[in-house]
LUMKEPA-946464 format. One record per residue (C-alpha): residue in one letter; x, y, z. Coordinates in steps of 0.02 Angstrom, whole numbers, plus 50000, padded with zeros to 5 digits. Example, Ala and Ser with C-alpha at 12.3 -4.5 7.8 and 13.67 -1.06 7.14 Angstrom:
residues 2
A506154977550390/S506844994750357/
This chain:
residues 321
M508575137048874/R507145140548994/I506035126349054/L504355129049139/S503355117049243/G501945118649370/I500835108549484/Q499115111749559/P498925111749749/S497225103449735/G497625089949861/K499055081949956/L500455076949839/H500585058349801/I501665045049718/G500955049249546/N501465067549568/Y503205062249624/F503635051249475/G502625061149348/M503265078549389/M504235081149551/K505685069149524/P505975074949343/A505915093149401/V507235089949534/E508325080849407/L508255096049292/Q509215106149420/D510865098549366/S510525099149179/G511215116549155/E509515122649093/E508595137149176/T507055130549266/Y505485139549324/L504335129249435/F502715136149505/I501285131049619/A499735133749510/D498535140949638/Y497535151449511/H497135135349417/T496495127049575/L495135140249593/T494145132149450/T493485119649578/S493065132849711/P494115125249852/D493935130250034/P495065145650057/K495865139750219/A496175122450148/L496935129949989/R498155140550088/G498715124950181/L498915114750023/I499955128349939/R501155128450085/E501205109450094/A501625108449909/A503085120349935/V503725110250084/D503525093549993/F504485099549841/M505945105449946/A505895089450048/V506145078549893/G507645088749837/L507105104749752/D508475117749775/P507845135749765/A509625141249724/K509505131349561/T507645133049520/V506525148449517/F505155141749633/F503605152349662/R501725153749684/Q500765157549525/S499715170649613/D501275180249664/V501395185249481/P499775194849446/Q500405198949272/V499945181249220/A498085185149248/E498275201049145/L499075191449002/S497735178049013/W496395191048976/I497365198248829/L497655180848756/S495825176448778/C495425190448656/V496355181548516/T495825163848563/P494385155948463/V493005147848565/G493105132548452/L494915129548504/L494405128548686/E492895117548649/R494055104448577/C495135103248733/H495125085848809/S495345091548990/Y493725101848986/K492715087748910/D493465075249031/K493005085849183/L491235088249119/A491075069349099/R491605067349281/G490285079449343/F491265095649364/S490235111549356/P490615119849187/N491125137149249/S492015149149131/G493655147049226/L493645128449186/F493255132149004/T494635145248984/Y495905135449087/P497015132448932/V497165151348905/L497825153949081/M499015139449052/A499605147748892/A499915163748989/D500935153849117/I502045147048979/L502215162448869/I502475175749001/Y504185168949051/G504795166148874/S504815147348903/D505705136648774/V505175119548836/V503745112748941/P503965094849008/V502285085949005/G501535068549006/K500735061948848/D499005066248916/Q499495084648934/K500265087048762/Q498715096148699/H498975110248824/V500635114848742/E499875113048569/V498495125248616/T499815137148686/R500755136748522/D499155140148426/I498735155148537/A500515161948527/L500535160748337/R498845169648324/F499475183548437/N501115185248343/N500235185648176/Q499125199848236/Y500335210148341/G502105205348290/E503395192848350/I503195194748538/F503115176948603/K504285162248586/I503415146848517/P503675133648652/A503975115148626/E503375100848734/R504565088048805/I503615071848825/R504165061448973/E504185045048878/E505115035749014/V503795038949149/A502475025549151/V500705029049209/V500725027349398/L499285016249451/G498205020349600/L497365009449730/D495995004349608/G497115000549458/Q496685016849368/K497925031049345/M498345038249516/S497415054749531/K496665065749666/S495115066549556/Y494865047749574/G495235047049760/N496455032749733/T498095040649788/I499485036249910/E500165052149987/L502025055249992/F502085060650174/G500545053450257/P500635045950434/E501525029150428/K500065018950495/E498835026850373/T500065025150229/R500265006550261/K498375004250264/K498285012350092/F499595000650020/M498634985850090/R497054992049999/I497814990349825/V496574980549719/T497154963549653/D496364948549567/S495664933749665/K497134921649647/G497604912149803/V499274910849890/E499864895249797/D499324901249625/A500604907849501/K500334926349470/E500724937749324/P501764952749382/D501494962749222/T499624964349254/C499734967649441/S499554985149515/I500674980549662/F502094975749547/A501814991149437/L502135002149589/Y503544991149653/K504494993449489/L504555012249517/F505545010449678/A506504994149654/T508194990349578/A508294978849427/A508814964449540/Q507364967549659/R506124968049514/E506774951749442/D506704943149612/L504904948349647/A504344943949470/A505094926449489/R504194923849655/Y502564929649575/R502704916849435/A503264902649550/G501714903649661/G501704903249851/L501724922149870/A500204930549947/Y499734947649881/G499764953950060/Y501624949950074/A501964958849909/K501034974149972/Q502064974050132/E503684973050032/L503114987649926/Y502674997950079/E504354994450162/L505304999050003/F504335015349989/M504655020050170/E506505015750154/Q506725026850001/F505745041350075/A506575040850247/Q507805054750204/F506425065050123/R505365063450280/K506815069050387/R507135084050275/R505285088450278/E505275089050468/E506775100750464/I505895112450342/L504295112450444/A505295117450597/D505815133550509/P504235141150432/G505145157350394/Y506245147950271/V504735142750166/D504105160750161/K505835166850109/V505995154249967/L504285158349894/R504535177049914/E506215176949826/G505585165449689/G504065176649664/D505195191949648/K506215183749509/A504695177249417/R503795193949429/A505275203349357/S505335191649207/A503445192649183/E503405211649192/A504755212949058/M503665202448942/M502085211948986/A502895228448941/K503115221748764/V501355214548759/R500515230548819/Q501475240648692/A501025228448553/V499155228548587/G499045247448612/L498865248648801/R500445259148815/
Protein backbone atom coordinates (compact mmCIF):
# COMPACT_ATOMS: atom_id res chain seq x y z
CA MET A 1 0.00 0.00 0.00
CA ARG A 2 1.33 3.43 -0.96
CA ILE A 3 0.64 6.44 1.25
CA LEU A 4 1.15 10.04 0.13
CA SER A 5 1.45 13.16 2.23
CA GLY A 6 2.78 16.66 1.66
CA ILE A 7 3.32 19.98 3.39
CA GLN A 8 3.64 23.54 2.11
CA PRO A 9 6.83 25.50 2.88
CA SER A 10 4.82 28.69 3.30
CA GLY A 11 6.39 29.57 6.63
CA LYS A 12 8.50 28.14 9.43
CA LEU A 13 7.09 24.84 10.66
CA HIS A 14 5.26 24.99 13.98
CA ILE A 15 3.67 22.85 16.70
CA GLY A 16 0.46 22.48 14.69
CA ASN A 17 2.45 21.09 11.73
CA TYR A 18 4.27 18.68 14.03
CA PHE A 19 1.22 17.07 15.63
CA GLY A 20 -1.02 17.39 12.59
CA MET A 21 1.31 15.97 9.96
CA MET A 22 5.00 15.54 10.83
CA LYS A 23 4.72 13.19 13.82
CA PRO A 24 2.16 10.92 12.07
CA ALA A 25 4.37 10.84 8.95
CA VAL A 26 7.40 9.77 10.98
CA GLU A 27 5.33 7.08 12.72
CA LEU A 28 4.29 5.67 9.34
CA GLN A 29 7.89 4.67 8.66
CA ASP A 30 7.59 1.58 10.83
CA SER A 31 4.12 0.57 9.62
CA GLY A 32 5.37 -1.51 6.71
CA GLU A 33 3.52 0.75 4.26
CA GLU A 34 5.31 2.55 1.41
CA THR A 35 5.34 6.29 2.12
CA TYR A 36 5.87 9.23 -0.23
CA LEU A 37 6.32 12.60 1.49
CA PHE A 38 6.86 15.81 -0.45
CA ILE A 39 7.50 19.50 0.16
CA ALA A 40 4.71 21.20 -1.81
CA ASP A 41 6.58 24.17 -3.27
CA TYR A 42 4.39 24.46 -6.41
CA HIS A 43 1.37 24.97 -4.14
CA THR A 44 3.11 27.75 -2.26
CA LEU A 45 3.38 29.82 -5.44
CA THR A 46 -0.35 30.66 -5.23
CA THR A 47 0.57 33.37 -2.71
CA SER A 48 3.49 34.78 -4.79
CA PRO A 49 6.18 34.40 -2.08
CA ASP A 50 9.56 36.08 -2.25
CA PRO A 51 11.80 33.71 -4.28
CA LYS A 52 14.79 33.90 -1.94
CA ALA A 53 12.59 33.37 1.10
CA LEU A 54 10.86 30.41 -0.56
CA ARG A 55 14.16 28.68 -1.30
CA GLY A 56 15.12 29.07 2.35
CA LEU A 57 11.79 27.74 3.61
CA ILE A 58 11.98 24.68 1.35
CA ARG A 59 15.37 23.80 2.75
CA GLU A 60 14.29 24.49 6.33
CA ALA A 61 11.28 22.20 5.89
CA ALA A 62 13.57 19.40 4.73
CA VAL A 63 15.92 19.91 7.67
CA ASP A 64 13.07 20.11 10.20
CA PHE A 65 11.49 16.88 8.97
CA MET A 66 14.74 14.98 9.27
CA ALA A 67 15.41 16.54 12.67
CA VAL A 68 12.14 15.17 14.10
CA GLY A 69 12.89 11.67 12.87
CA LEU A 70 12.11 11.30 9.19
CA ASP A 71 14.37 8.59 7.75
CA PRO A 72 14.96 8.96 3.98
CA ALA A 73 15.88 5.25 3.88
CA LYS A 74 12.27 4.43 4.85
CA THR A 75 10.37 7.31 3.20
CA VAL A 76 10.58 8.71 -0.34
CA PHE A 77 11.19 12.36 0.61
CA PHE A 78 11.34 14.97 -2.15
CA ARG A 79 10.50 18.43 -3.46
CA GLN A 80 7.30 18.63 -5.49
CA SER A 81 9.00 20.77 -8.14
CA ASP A 82 11.64 18.08 -8.72
CA VAL A 83 8.85 16.12 -10.43
CA PRO A 84 7.77 18.34 -13.37
CA GLN A 85 5.44 15.58 -14.56
CA VAL A 86 3.01 16.61 -11.82
CA ALA A 87 2.47 19.99 -13.54
CA GLU A 88 1.88 18.19 -16.85
CA LEU A 89 -0.71 15.91 -15.26
CA SER A 90 -2.37 18.87 -13.55
CA TRP A 91 -3.07 20.45 -16.95
CA ILE A 92 -4.46 17.21 -18.38
CA LEU A 93 -6.71 16.72 -15.33
CA SER A 94 -7.91 20.32 -15.53
CA CYS A 95 -9.37 19.47 -18.94
CA VAL A 96 -11.77 16.95 -17.37
CA THR A 97 -12.53 18.95 -14.22
CA PRO A 98 -15.82 20.94 -14.12
CA VAL A 99 -15.55 24.55 -12.98
CA GLY A 100 -18.49 23.97 -10.64
CA LEU A 101 -16.53 21.33 -8.73
CA LEU A 102 -13.76 23.82 -8.01
CA GLU A 103 -16.21 26.59 -7.08
CA ARG A 104 -17.55 24.39 -4.29
CA CYS A 105 -14.15 23.87 -2.67
CA HIS A 106 -14.00 25.17 0.89
CA SER A 107 -10.31 26.12 0.82
CA TYR A 108 -10.82 28.56 -2.08
CA LYS A 109 -13.81 30.23 -0.45
CA ASP A 110 -12.01 30.40 2.88
CA LYS A 111 -8.97 32.11 1.37
CA LEU A 112 -11.15 34.62 -0.46
CA ALA A 113 -12.89 35.42 2.82
CA ARG A 114 -9.48 36.11 4.37
CA GLY A 115 -8.50 38.54 1.64
CA PHE A 116 -6.35 36.39 -0.65
CA SER A 117 -6.14 37.54 -4.26
CA PRO A 118 -8.25 35.12 -6.36
CA ASN A 119 -5.64 34.10 -8.94
CA SER A 120 -6.26 31.08 -11.16
CA GLY A 121 -3.61 29.06 -9.32
CA LEU A 122 -5.56 29.43 -6.09
CA PHE A 123 -8.76 28.43 -7.87
CA THR A 124 -7.26 25.33 -9.53
CA TYR A 125 -5.24 24.32 -6.46
CA PRO A 126 -7.37 21.14 -5.97
CA VAL A 127 -6.46 19.95 -9.47
CA LEU A 128 -2.75 20.20 -8.72
CA MET A 129 -3.40 18.37 -5.45
CA ALA A 130 -5.24 15.66 -7.38
CA ALA A 131 -2.23 15.35 -9.69
CA ASP A 132 0.05 14.99 -6.64
CA ILE A 133 -2.05 12.11 -5.35
CA LEU A 134 -2.81 10.29 -8.60
CA ILE A 135 0.58 10.46 -10.29
CA TYR A 136 2.19 8.12 -7.74
CA GLY A 137 -0.67 5.63 -7.68
CA SER A 138 -1.42 6.53 -4.08
CA ASP A 139 -3.77 4.25 -2.17
CA VAL A 140 -4.22 6.36 0.96
CA VAL A 141 -3.85 10.05 1.84
CA PRO A 142 -3.74 10.88 5.59
CA VAL A 143 -5.57 14.17 6.19
CA GLY A 144 -7.25 16.13 8.94
CA LYS A 145 -11.03 16.45 8.92
CA ASP A 146 -10.76 19.93 7.39
CA GLN A 147 -8.85 18.54 4.38
CA LYS A 148 -11.15 15.62 3.61
CA GLN A 149 -12.72 17.49 0.68
CA HIS A 150 -9.39 17.57 -1.18
CA VAL A 151 -9.36 13.78 -1.40
CA GLU A 152 -13.04 13.70 -2.34
CA VAL A 153 -12.34 16.10 -5.21
CA THR A 154 -9.40 13.93 -6.27
CA ARG A 155 -11.63 10.87 -6.40
CA ASP A 156 -14.20 12.76 -8.47
CA ILE A 157 -11.54 13.90 -10.96
CA ALA A 158 -10.00 10.40 -11.18
CA LEU A 159 -13.39 8.80 -11.83
CA ARG A 160 -14.19 11.34 -14.56
CA PHE A 161 -10.83 10.69 -16.21
CA ASN A 162 -11.20 6.90 -15.97
CA ASN A 163 -14.73 7.03 -17.37
CA GLN A 164 -13.49 8.99 -20.38
CA TYR A 165 -10.11 7.35 -21.05
CA GLY A 166 -10.08 3.96 -19.32
CA GLU A 167 -8.98 2.65 -15.94
CA ILE A 168 -5.71 4.53 -15.53
CA PHE A 169 -5.83 5.90 -11.99
CA LYS A 170 -6.31 4.21 -8.64
CA ILE A 171 -9.17 5.74 -6.65
CA PRO A 172 -7.52 6.92 -3.42
CA ALA A 173 -9.03 6.85 0.06
CA GLU A 174 -8.54 9.36 2.82
CA ARG A 175 -7.32 8.34 6.25
CA ILE A 176 -8.74 10.79 8.76
CA ARG A 177 -6.48 11.46 11.71
CA GLU A 178 -9.24 11.22 14.29
CA GLU A 179 -6.84 11.09 17.22
CA VAL A 180 -5.19 14.46 16.45
CA ALA A 181 -7.00 17.31 18.13
CA VAL A 182 -6.98 20.81 16.68
CA VAL A 183 -3.78 22.44 17.90
CA LEU A 184 -4.61 25.85 19.31
CA GLY A 185 -2.49 28.89 18.58
CA LEU A 186 -1.54 31.88 20.71
CA ASP A 187 -4.98 33.46 20.23
CA GLY A 188 -7.07 30.34 20.90
CA GLN A 189 -7.83 29.73 17.21
CA LYS A 190 -6.41 26.82 15.24
CA MET A 191 -2.64 27.27 14.99
CA SER A 192 -1.92 28.41 11.44
CA LYS A 193 0.66 30.49 9.58
CA SER A 194 -2.29 32.27 7.98
CA TYR A 195 -3.42 33.56 11.37
CA GLY A 196 0.05 34.53 12.61
CA ASN A 197 -0.54 32.66 15.87
CA THR A 198 2.10 29.93 15.68
CA ILE A 199 4.90 28.67 17.90
CA GLU A 200 7.81 27.54 15.75
CA LEU A 201 9.41 24.18 16.34
CA PHE A 202 12.99 25.42 16.24
CA GLY A 203 12.87 29.13 17.01
CA PRO A 204 15.51 30.74 19.29
CA GLU A 205 14.90 29.74 22.90
CA LYS A 206 14.34 33.28 24.21
CA GLU A 207 11.90 34.12 21.42
CA THR A 208 10.11 30.78 21.82
CA ARG A 209 9.57 31.39 25.52
CA LYS A 210 8.13 34.84 24.79
CA LYS A 211 5.62 33.23 22.44
CA PHE A 212 4.49 30.74 25.07
CA MET A 213 4.03 33.59 27.52
CA ARG A 214 1.76 35.37 24.99
CA ILE A 215 -0.87 32.60 24.95
CA VAL A 216 -4.26 34.26 25.50
CA THR A 217 -6.16 33.30 28.68
CA ASP A 218 -9.23 34.51 30.54
CA SER A 219 -9.01 37.14 33.31
CA LYS A 220 -9.12 34.83 36.36
CA GLY A 221 -6.71 35.68 39.14
CA VAL A 222 -4.11 33.51 40.82
CA GLU A 223 -6.38 32.26 43.62
CA ASP A 224 -9.35 31.53 41.36
CA ALA A 225 -10.18 27.95 40.35
CA LYS A 226 -9.65 27.48 36.63
CA GLU A 227 -11.15 25.12 34.08
CA PRO A 228 -8.40 23.22 32.21
CA ASP A 229 -10.70 21.97 29.46
CA THR A 230 -11.34 25.50 28.17
CA CYS A 231 -7.76 26.77 28.50
CA SER A 232 -5.42 27.08 25.51
CA ILE A 233 -2.37 26.52 27.73
CA PHE A 234 -3.73 23.20 28.96
CA ALA A 235 -4.80 22.19 25.43
CA LEU A 236 -1.16 22.50 24.30
CA TYR A 237 0.19 20.96 27.50
CA LYS A 238 -1.86 17.79 26.88
CA LEU A 239 -0.05 17.24 23.58
CA PHE A 240 3.34 16.92 25.29
CA ALA A 241 2.48 15.62 28.76
CA THR A 242 2.07 12.11 30.14
CA ALA A 243 -1.28 11.08 31.61
CA ALA A 244 0.09 11.66 35.12
CA GLN A 245 1.36 15.12 34.22
CA ARG A 246 -2.00 16.05 32.68
CA GLU A 247 -3.91 14.90 35.76
CA ASP A 248 -1.58 16.79 38.09
CA LEU A 249 -1.86 20.08 36.21
CA ALA A 250 -5.64 19.73 35.84
CA ALA A 251 -5.98 19.22 39.60
CA ARG A 252 -3.88 22.33 40.32
CA TYR A 253 -6.03 24.32 37.88
CA ARG A 254 -9.24 23.34 39.67
CA ALA A 255 -7.81 23.85 43.17
CA GLY A 256 -6.88 27.50 42.57
CA GLY A 257 -3.60 29.15 43.52
CA LEU A 258 -1.97 28.59 40.13
CA ALA A 259 -1.13 31.63 38.02
CA TYR A 260 -1.44 31.26 34.27
CA GLY A 261 2.13 32.49 33.97
CA TYR A 262 3.40 29.48 35.90
CA ALA A 263 1.36 27.14 33.70
CA LYS A 264 2.86 28.77 30.60
CA GLN A 265 6.36 28.30 32.01
CA GLU A 266 5.69 24.62 32.71
CA LEU A 267 4.41 24.18 29.16
CA TYR A 268 7.49 25.89 27.72
CA GLU A 269 9.87 23.74 29.78
CA LEU A 270 8.08 20.55 28.77
CA PHE A 271 8.25 21.53 25.10
CA MET A 272 11.97 22.33 25.29
CA GLU A 273 12.68 19.09 27.13
CA GLN A 274 10.92 16.97 24.51
CA PHE A 275 12.51 18.81 21.58
CA ALA A 276 16.05 18.82 22.99
CA GLN A 277 17.11 15.77 20.98
CA PHE A 278 15.42 17.13 17.85
CA ARG A 279 17.32 20.41 18.24
CA LYS A 280 20.59 18.55 18.59
CA ARG A 281 19.87 16.47 15.49
CA ARG A 282 18.92 19.62 13.57
CA GLU A 283 22.28 21.22 14.34
CA GLU A 284 24.05 18.09 13.09
CA ILE A 285 22.11 18.19 9.81
CA LEU A 286 22.77 21.90 9.31
CA ALA A 287 26.47 21.23 9.73
CA ASP A 288 26.39 18.97 6.66
CA PRO A 289 24.46 20.84 3.92
CA GLY A 290 25.53 18.29 1.32
CA TYR A 291 23.51 15.65 3.14
CA VAL A 292 20.28 17.63 2.68
CA ASP A 293 20.96 18.03 -1.04
CA LYS A 294 21.68 14.30 -1.36
CA VAL A 295 18.47 13.27 0.40
CA LEU A 296 16.27 15.52 -1.74
CA ARG A 297 18.06 14.56 -4.95
CA GLU A 298 17.69 10.83 -4.32
CA GLY A 299 14.07 11.21 -3.23
CA GLY A 300 13.34 13.26 -6.35
CA ASP A 301 14.88 10.57 -8.55
CA LYS A 302 12.62 7.88 -7.07
CA ALA A 303 9.49 10.03 -7.24
CA ARG A 304 10.22 11.11 -10.81
CA ALA A 305 10.63 7.51 -11.98
CA SER A 306 7.26 6.58 -10.49
CA ALA A 307 5.59 9.68 -11.95
CA GLU A 308 7.00 9.11 -15.43
CA ALA A 309 5.69 5.53 -15.47
CA MET A 310 2.20 6.86 -14.74
CA MET A 311 2.50 9.70 -17.27
CA ALA A 312 3.42 7.26 -20.03
CA LYS A 313 0.02 5.61 -19.49
CA VAL A 314 -1.79 8.95 -19.26
CA ARG A 315 -0.25 10.35 -22.46
CA GLN A 316 -1.11 7.20 -24.33
CA ALA A 317 -4.67 7.26 -22.99
CA VAL A 318 -5.39 10.86 -24.01
CA GLY A 319 -3.75 10.57 -27.44
CA LEU A 320 -0.49 12.45 -26.88
CA ARG A 321 1.58 9.38 -27.79
